[in-house]
N, C-alpha and C positions, 0 to 999 in steps of 0.2 A: 504494500500500500504506500503510495507516495505521500509526501508531506501535505499537499493540498487536500488529498482524500482524508488524511488523518484529521486535519482541521475541520473539514466539513462534517465528518462523522461525529467528532467531539462536540461541535456546536449543536448538531441535531440532538444528541444525547442530553446535553445540558439544558436545551430549551424544553425538553419533555419532562424535566424534573420539577416537582411541585415547589412553588414559591420562588422561582428563579427569575432574574432580570438580566438583560444585557445592557451594559453601560460603556461609555467611552471617556472616562475621566482623564486619560493620558493622551488623548488625541485619537484621530480616526484609525491610526495604524495599530491600535490595541483594542481588541474586544475583551472586555472584562465581564465575566459571568459571576453573579453574586446570588446568594440566598440570604434574605433578611438583612441586607447591607454588608454581608461578609463575602469576601472573594473566595471562590473555590476553583476558578479556572481562568487563565488568560490565554489568548490566541493572538499571535503576531508573526510578522515577517521582518522585524526591524533589523535583523542580522543579515537579511538577504535570503534566508531559508525559512520555510514554514515551520512553526513550532507551536506546541501546546504545553502550557505550564500548569501543573496540577499539585494540589496538596497531597501528601502521602505520609503514612506513619513511618518514623525513622528507620525501623528495622526492615520494613517492606521496601522503602526507598533504596536502601543499601543493596538488598537482594536483587531488586529489579535492575539497578545500574550494573550489577555484576553479571546478570543473566542476559541483558540486552544491550548491544552497542548503541541502539537507537534511543536509549533512555539515559539521560545525563542529569547532573545536579540542576536544580531550578535556576533558570536564567534570571538574574537580578533579584533572587529571592533567597530566603534562608535555605542553604544547601542541605540541611539535615531534614527539613520538613517539606520540601518541594522538589519535584522532578520536572524535567523537560522531556517531552515526547517528540521525536522526529520521525519522519517517514522512513520506511525500510522494509526489507523482505520479511523480517521476523514479526512485524506489527500486523495484527489482523483485527477484524471487526470486533470480536469478542473481547480482546485485550483493551481496546480503546474504550468500549462501553464500560468494562469493569473498572478501569482506572478513573474515568469521569465519575461514575457512581460512587466509588470509594472516596474520592476527593469531596464530593458533595456531602456524603454521609459523615465524614470527619468534621466538616465545618458545622453541619447541623447539630452534631453531638455536643459541640462547644457552645451552642446557643442556650439561653434559659429555656426550660421546658415549655413555658407558655408561648414562646416565639418559634418553636420547632414546627415546620409544616408537616413533618412526618416523624414517626418514632425511628431514630437512626439505627436501632438494634434490629428491628424487624424489617425495615425498608430494604436493607441490603439483601436479605434472603428472598423477599418477594420480587425484587428487581433482577434476581439471578446473579447478583454480584457477590463478591467475597470468594475467597479461595478455600 
C-alpha cells in the first residue's frame, strides 16, 4: 500500500469513529483528527512523503518500529508515545485500521468518563481492533 493509500484509508477510519472532528490548526498541509478536543491522528506530507502520525502505547510502539520498517518514531511528537506510519509493502488495510482505532481508543481512555463517546475497553473489541 503506498503512502497516499495509507493516508486515505486512515482518514476514512478516523472519520467513522464516534465523536471525531477534522481540524487544520497548523495550516492546510496538516489534517488533525481529534476526539473531544484531543489529537489522536495527524496526516501530512510536509517532508515530501505521505505520513500518518498516531498515538501508541510505548511498548507497542517499540515493537511495531522493530517489526516494520514503515513505522518510525512520531514525527515532531513524543517518540515514546507516537508513531509515524509510511506506505510500504508490509502495510495492509487491517494494520492501518487497527493502528487508527488503537490511537483513538488510547486518547478516549484518557478523557473523563463523562466526555468519552464510547467505552474504550469494549470499543476496541467491537471494532475488531486490538491484538
